[in-house]
N, C-alpha and C positions, 0 to 999 in steps of 0.2 A: 638202588631200588627202594631203600627206606625213605628217601626224600620224595618219591613219587606217590607213596600212600597218603601223606597229608594233602598233597596237591589234588589227588583224585577225590579225597574226602571233601575238600573245599569245593571242588567243581560239583560234586553230587549235592552238597548242601545248598549251593548257589542255585542249581537247577530246581531243587525242591522249593526254595524260597520264591523263585520267579513264578512257579506254578501255584504256590499256596497263597501268596498275597492277593492276586486278582480274585481267586476263589473266595477268600474271606471277605473281600470287598463286595463281591456279588451277593453273597449270603446276607451281609449286613444291609444291602439295598433292598433285598427281597423281604427281610424281616421288618424293616422300619416302616412306619406308617407314612403313606404319601401325603404331601402337603397339597391342599387344594387351594387354588387361587381364587375361586369364587366365594369362599367363606372367610371373611376377615374377622378379626377378634372383636367380640361384642356385637356382631350383627346376627348371630344365630337366634332363631325363633325358639322360645322355650317349648319343651315337649307338651306342656299342659295346654297350650293354645293352638297347637296344630293337630289336625285329625290324624288318627292312626292309619296304618297301612291297610288294616282290615276294613276300615270304614270306606277307604277309597276303592278297595276291591269290591265291596258290597255294592257301592253306588254304580260302579262300572258294570257289574253283572246285572244289576237291576235295569240299567239302560239297555244293555244287550238283550235282555229278556223282553223288554217292551218292544224293541225293534223286531225281534223274532215274531212276537204276537201280531204286530202290524203287518209284517210280510206274510204270515200265515193267513191273516184275515183277507188281505188283498188277493192272495192266490185262491182262497175259497170263493170270493165274490166273482172271480173271472169265469 
């Protein structure tokens, strides 16, 4: 019976290792930053020369408002 305790302990530790190693690997994959293939080193446009997200959103909303005004005008003239 004394010999079976270390054997059982070894099996328990082996099962725990089999479950823990993939879990640690999965967490490491989720935490790490993904590598993007479309952006190579040295090809990034500096932040100073590209418009901000707010500017794009403003332009989009401005165009949408103009389209709504045209649509409302067309409905009023009918």
